[in-house]
C-alpha positions as CSV (number, residue, x, y, z in Angstrom):
1,M,12.3,-40.1,26.3
2,N,10.7,-43.3,27.5
3,P,7.8,-44.2,25.0
4,A,5.6,-45.1,28.0
5,S,6.0,-41.5,29.3
6,S,6.0,-39.7,26.0
7,P,3.4,-36.9,25.7
8,K,0.4,-37.3,23.4
9,Y,0.5,-34.5,20.9
10,C,0.4,-33.3,17.3
11,I,2.9,-31.2,15.4
12,V,1.8,-28.6,12.8
13,I,4.5,-27.1,10.5
14,P,3.4,-23.8,8.9
15,A,5.0,-23.2,5.6
16,R,4.6,-20.4,3.1
17,M,6.5,-19.2,0.0
18,A,6.3,-15.5,0.6
19,S,9.3,-15.0,2.9
20,Q,10.5,-11.4,2.6
21,R,14.2,-12.2,3.1
22,L,14.2,-15.5,1.3
23,P,11.3,-16.1,-1.1
24,G,10.5,-19.7,-1.8
25,K,12.4,-20.7,1.4
26,P,10.5,-24.0,2.1
27,L,11.7,-25.5,-1.3
28,A,15.3,-24.4,-1.0
29,T,17.7,-27.4,-1.3
30,L,19.9,-28.4,1.6
31,A,22.1,-31.5,1.4
32,G,19.9,-33.1,-1.2
33,L,16.5,-32.4,0.4
34,S,14.3,-29.4,0.6
35,L,14.3,-27.3,3.7
36,L,10.8,-28.3,4.4
37,Q,11.6,-32.1,4.2
38,H,14.4,-31.6,6.6
39,V,12.0,-30.0,9.1
40,Y,9.5,-32.8,8.5
41,Q,12.2,-35.4,9.3
42,R,12.9,-33.6,12.6
43,A,9.2,-33.8,13.5
44,A,9.1,-37.5,12.4
45,A,12.0,-38.2,14.8
46,S,9.8,-37.1,17.8
47,S,7.1,-38.9,19.7
48,A,4.3,-36.9,18.0
49,Q,1.2,-38.9,17.1
50,K,0.4,-36.8,14.1
51,I,2.3,-34.4,11.8
52,V,0.6,-31.9,9.5
53,I,2.1,-29.4,7.2
54,A,-0.1,-26.3,6.8
55,T,0.3,-24.1,3.8
56,D,-1.5,-21.7,1.5
57,D,0.6,-22.6,-1.6
58,E,-0.2,-25.4,-4.1
59,T,3.5,-25.9,-5.0
60,I,4.3,-26.6,-1.3
61,F,1.2,-28.8,-1.1
62,E,2.3,-31.0,-4.0
63,H,5.9,-31.1,-2.8
64,A,5.1,-32.1,0.7
65,S,2.5,-34.7,-0.4
66,G,5.2,-36.1,-2.7
67,F,7.5,-37.0,0.2
68,G,4.5,-38.5,2.1
69,A,3.5,-35.7,4.5
70,E,-0.1,-35.0,5.4
71,V,-0.8,-31.4,4.2
72,Q,-3.7,-29.0,4.9
73,M,-4.4,-26.1,2.7
74,T,-5.1,-22.9,4.7
75,S,-6.1,-19.3,4.0
76,P,-3.6,-17.0,2.4
77,T,-4.7,-14.1,4.6
78,H,-3.2,-15.4,7.9
79,Q,-0.8,-13.0,9.6
80,S,1.0,-15.6,11.7
81,G,1.8,-19.3,12.0
82,S,-0.4,-19.5,15.0
83,D,-3.4,-18.4,13.0
84,R,-2.6,-20.9,10.3
85,I,-2.3,-23.7,12.9
86,A,-5.6,-22.7,14.5
87,E,-7.3,-23.1,11.2
88,V,-5.8,-26.6,10.9
89,A,-7.1,-27.4,14.4
90,R,-10.6,-26.3,13.3
91,Q,-10.4,-28.2,10.0
92,L,-9.4,-31.4,11.7
93,E,-11.9,-30.8,14.5
94,W,-9.3,-31.4,17.2
95,A,-10.7,-31.5,20.8
96,D,-9.9,-28.4,22.9
97,E,-7.5,-30.4,25.1
98,T,-5.4,-31.6,22.2
99,I,-1.8,-30.5,22.6
100,V,-0.4,-28.9,19.4
101,V,3.3,-28.1,18.8
102,N,4.1,-25.3,16.4
103,L,7.3,-26.3,14.6
104,Q,8.4,-23.5,12.3
105,G,9.0,-24.5,8.7
106,D,12.5,-23.0,8.8
107,E,14.0,-25.1,11.7
108,P,15.8,-28.0,10.1
109,L,18.1,-28.5,13.1
110,M,15.4,-28.7,15.8
111,P,16.3,-31.4,18.3
112,A,13.4,-33.9,18.4
113,A,13.8,-34.1,22.1
114,C,12.8,-30.5,22.4
115,L,9.6,-31.1,20.6
116,D,8.7,-33.9,23.1
117,Q,9.9,-31.7,26.0
118,V,7.6,-28.7,25.2
119,A,4.6,-31.0,24.7
120,A,5.3,-32.8,28.0
121,L,5.7,-29.4,29.7
122,L,2.2,-28.4,28.7
123,Q,0.7,-31.9,29.4
124,T,1.9,-31.8,33.0
125,D,0.7,-28.3,33.8
126,S,-3.1,-28.2,33.6
127,T,-3.2,-24.5,34.4
128,A,-1.1,-23.4,31.4
129,D,-2.5,-22.4,28.0
130,M,0.8,-22.6,26.3
131,A,4.4,-23.8,26.9
132,S,7.7,-22.7,25.5
133,L,11.4,-23.0,26.1
134,F,14.4,-20.7,26.8
135,W,18.2,-20.9,26.8
136,P,20.6,-19.1,29.1
137,I,22.3,-15.9,27.9
138,N,25.9,-15.7,28.9
139,N,27.2,-12.6,27.2
140,A,26.4,-8.9,27.3
141,A,26.1,-8.5,23.5
142,E,23.4,-11.2,23.3
143,A,21.5,-9.8,26.3
144,Q,21.4,-6.3,24.8
145,D,20.6,-7.4,21.2
146,P,17.0,-6.4,20.3
147,N,16.8,-9.3,17.9
148,V,17.3,-11.7,20.9
149,V,13.9,-11.9,22.7
150,K,14.3,-12.2,26.4
151,V,11.7,-13.9,28.7
152,V,11.3,-12.9,32.4
153,L,10.2,-15.8,34.6
154,A,8.0,-16.0,37.7
155,Q,9.1,-18.3,40.5
156,D,6.7,-21.0,39.3
157,G,8.4,-21.1,35.9
158,S,5.7,-19.3,34.0
159,A,6.4,-16.3,31.7
160,L,5.9,-12.8,33.2
161,Y,7.0,-10.9,30.1
162,F,8.8,-11.1,26.8
163,S,10.9,-8.2,25.5
164,R,13.5,-7.2,23.0
165,S,14.9,-4.9,25.7
166,L,17.4,-5.7,28.4
167,L,15.1,-7.2,31.0
168,P,15.7,-7.5,33.9
169,Y,17.7,-4.2,34.0
170,P,20.9,-4.6,36.0
171,R,20.6,-1.4,38.1
172,D,23.3,-2.1,40.7
173,W,26.0,-3.2,38.3
174,A,28.4,-1.2,36.2
175,S,27.9,-3.5,33.2
176,V,25.9,-6.4,32.0
177,D,29.1,-8.6,31.9
178,E,29.6,-7.8,35.6
179,A,26.0,-8.6,36.4
180,I,26.3,-12.0,34.6
181,A,29.5,-12.7,36.5
182,E,27.7,-12.0,39.7
183,G,24.9,-14.5,38.9
184,V,22.2,-12.3,37.3
185,N,20.3,-14.4,34.8
186,W,18.9,-13.6,31.4
187,H,17.0,-16.0,29.3
188,R,16.7,-16.1,25.5
189,H,13.3,-17.2,24.4
190,V,13.2,-20.0,21.9
191,G,10.3,-19.7,19.5
192,L,9.0,-23.2,20.0
193,Y,5.4,-23.4,21.3
194,A,3.0,-26.0,22.5
195,Y,-0.7,-25.0,22.8
196,R,-3.9,-26.5,23.9
197,A,-6.1,-26.5,20.8
198,G,-8.9,-24.7,22.6
199,A,-6.6,-21.9,23.9
200,L,-5.0,-21.6,20.4
201,K,-8.4,-21.2,18.7
202,R,-9.4,-18.6,21.2
203,F,-6.1,-16.8,20.9
204,S,-6.5,-16.6,17.1
205,E,-9.8,-14.8,17.5
206,L,-8.3,-12.1,19.6
207,A,-7.2,-8.7,18.1
208,P,-3.5,-7.8,18.4
209,T,-2.9,-6.2,21.8
210,P,-0.9,-3.0,22.6
211,L,2.2,-4.7,24.0
212,E,2.2,-7.1,21.2
213,Q,2.1,-4.3,18.7
214,T,4.8,-2.4,20.5
215,E,7.3,-5.2,20.8
216,K,6.2,-7.1,17.7
217,L,6.0,-10.3,19.8
218,E,2.8,-12.3,19.2
219,Q,3.2,-14.3,22.5
220,L,2.5,-11.1,24.5
221,R,-1.1,-11.3,23.2
222,M,-1.6,-14.4,25.3
223,L,-0.2,-12.8,28.5
224,E,-2.1,-9.5,28.0
225,S,-5.3,-11.5,27.6
226,G,-4.8,-13.3,30.9
227,G,-3.3,-16.5,29.5
228,R,-0.5,-18.5,31.2
229,I,2.7,-19.6,29.4
230,V,4.8,-22.2,31.3
231,M,8.5,-22.2,30.5
232,A,11.5,-24.5,30.9
233,K,15.2,-24.5,29.8
234,A,15.5,-26.4,26.6
235,C,16.9,-29.9,27.1
236,A,19.2,-29.4,24.2
237,F,20.7,-26.4,22.4
238,I,18.5,-25.3,19.5
239,P,20.5,-23.9,16.6
240,A,19.3,-20.8,14.7
241,G,16.9,-21.5,11.9
242,V,17.0,-20.3,8.3
243,D,16.1,-16.7,7.4
244,T,18.6,-15.7,4.8
245,A,20.8,-17.1,2.0
246,E,23.7,-17.0,4.5
247,D,21.7,-19.1,6.9
248,L,21.1,-21.7,4.1
249,E,24.8,-22.0,3.6
250,R,25.5,-22.3,7.4
251,V,22.9,-25.0,7.9
252,Q,23.9,-26.9,4.8
253,N,27.5,-27.1,6.1
254,I,26.2,-28.5,9.4
255,L,24.0,-31.1,7.7
256,L,26.8,-32.2,5.3
257,S,29.1,-32.5,8.3
258,D,26.6,-34.7,10.1
259,I,26.3,-36.9,7.0
260,K,30.0,-37.5,7.0
């Protein structure tokens, strides 16, 4: 991206030790660095003006400070990364129009170009409260997998709904594969978000909504509350992050291959 046209934005990386499937995940070692430092390096490769790691753990605070990151301590009671980022926005007194990108602390393969893209998407759409990305689904197994979140889009590119179900439902086709072959589109939601700080702070003050609780998808709270989320196809493929020990091995192999 041309520096002259780069969006003005901040990145916050929420990081916590209490992962259910992989405790201590941010400090796990990958190709000689911690998972968290790899994520920080992806952020540093972007055009972001400021990068902050948000944590509730002193060990993470000391580790991140040790490799030169700016770190903010936040409450241990937050239920989501969005809540943690909203606290950082309040602590640092960011203006409501400040664009904030939520880079999850387990995404060491995140393309820096996608960070710039999602920030620019929000910057250029003054009617949106949030921005996010999607990637095309090209096989039936992925379309029908409840662990793959689908986003349904309006004609203007904004999100109509997010679901773990097969949406849209291919009523007039014998199979999902047939529908895909005939040009029916499904979109996998990529969990990379940009917010306006004011909308994020308001969002964090809302109680969980019925659809959010049913699907277990936090972004539905924004839609149910009347917010607008603008979407775009990611400018680069975003590999899966790290949730398990098997993921650590997979990502380490990729990183070591890149080093070679």
